[in-house]
C-alpha positions in Angstrom: 11.3 71.5 -24.1 14.6 72.2 -25.9 18.1 71.4 -23.9 19.8 74.0 -21.7 22.2 76.6 -23.6 25.2 75.5 -21.5 24.6 71.7 -22.7 27.9 71.7 -24.3 29.6 73.6 -22.0 28.7 71.3 -19.3 29.8 68.4 -21.2 33.1 69.5 -22.1 33.8 70.6 -18.2 33.0 67.1 -17.5 35.2 65.7 -20.3 38.4 68.3 -18.8 37.4 67.1 -15.4 38.2 63.2 -16.3 41.4 64.0 -18.0 42.5 65.9 -14.5 41.7 63.1 -12.8 43.3 61.0 -15.0 46.5 63.1 -15.3 46.5 62.9 -11.2 46.3 59.3 -11.1 49.4 59.1 -13.8 51.1 61.6 -12.0 51.9 64.0 -14.5 51.3 67.9 -14.3 50.1 68.6 -17.6 46.6 67.0 -18.7 47.9 65.0 -21.4 50.7 63.2 -22.7 51.8 61.2 -25.6 51.6 57.8 -23.4 47.9 58.5 -22.3 46.1 59.3 -25.4 46.4 58.7 -29.3 45.3 62.3 -30.6 43.6 60.5 -33.1 41.5 58.5 -31.0 38.2 59.7 -31.0 37.0 57.2 -29.0 39.3 58.4 -26.3 38.1 61.6 -26.9 34.0 60.6 -26.5 34.6 58.5 -23.8 34.6 61.8 -21.3 31.7 62.6 -23.4 29.8 59.7 -23.3 30.3 59.5 -19.1 28.7 62.6 -19.0 25.5 61.9 -20.7 25.2 58.7 -18.9 25.2 60.6 -15.7 22.5 63.3 -16.9 20.6 60.5 -18.1 20.9 58.4 -14.8 19.9 61.9 -12.9 17.2 62.8 -15.2 16.2 58.6 -14.2 16.3 59.0 -10.5 12.7 59.3 -9.7 13.0 59.4 -5.7 10.3 59.9 -2.9 11.4 63.7 -2.9 11.1 63.8 -6.5 7.3 62.7 -7.2 4.5 64.9 -5.8 2.1 62.8 -3.5 -1.2 61.5 -4.5 -4.1 63.8 -3.3 -6.3 62.3 -1.0 -9.8 61.5 -2.4 -13.1 61.6 -0.3 -11.7 63.2 2.7 -14.1 65.8 2.8 -11.7 68.8 3.4 -12.3 72.2 2.4 -8.7 72.2 1.6 -8.8 72.7 -2.2 -6.4 70.2 -3.6 -2.9 71.3 -5.5 -2.8 71.3 -9.0 -1.0 68.0 -10.7 2.9 69.2 -11.3 3.8 68.6 -15.0 5.7 66.1 -15.9 9.3 66.5 -17.7 9.2 65.7 -21.4 12.8 63.9 -22.8 14.5 66.4 -25.3 14.6 65.4 -28.8 16.8 67.5 -30.6 15.9 69.1 -34.2 18.2 68.7 -36.8 19.8 71.8 -36.8 20.7 71.2 -32.8 22.3 67.8 -33.9 24.5 69.8 -36.9 25.1 72.7 -34.4 26.5 70.4 -32.1 28.3 67.8 -34.4 30.6 71.1 -35.7 31.5 72.0 -32.1 32.2 68.7 -31.3 34.7 68.6 -34.6 36.3 72.4 -33.9 36.9 71.1 -30.2 38.1 67.7 -31.4 40.6 69.7 -33.4 41.9 72.1 -30.9 41.8 69.3 -28.4 44.9 67.3 -30.8 46.7 70.7 -31.7 47.2 71.0 -27.8 48.2 67.3 -27.7 50.3 67.3 -30.4 
């Protein structure tokens, strides 16, 4: 199973939403200011991505009663056939090409991010 094609787009949207929330809390009109974030601070840049990734993992880990299929009744003698078992989703493990593509994307986006706030 592969990740959705728009995973990076989703993560970047989450990053910019977080930046917008930060700017709202600071009362600034623009998304960034020199006192808010050091352009060379990769941790600040990746913080939003980590938060988004954590949210994705928490969402994927939620298995409430509605997410699971009920167990099939046994020995009821009913003529209704039991529903086929639902597939379990599998964890996505990126290929080396996917990792390289993602790293290149983050480098390009970080450079663009630094040029905008400089």
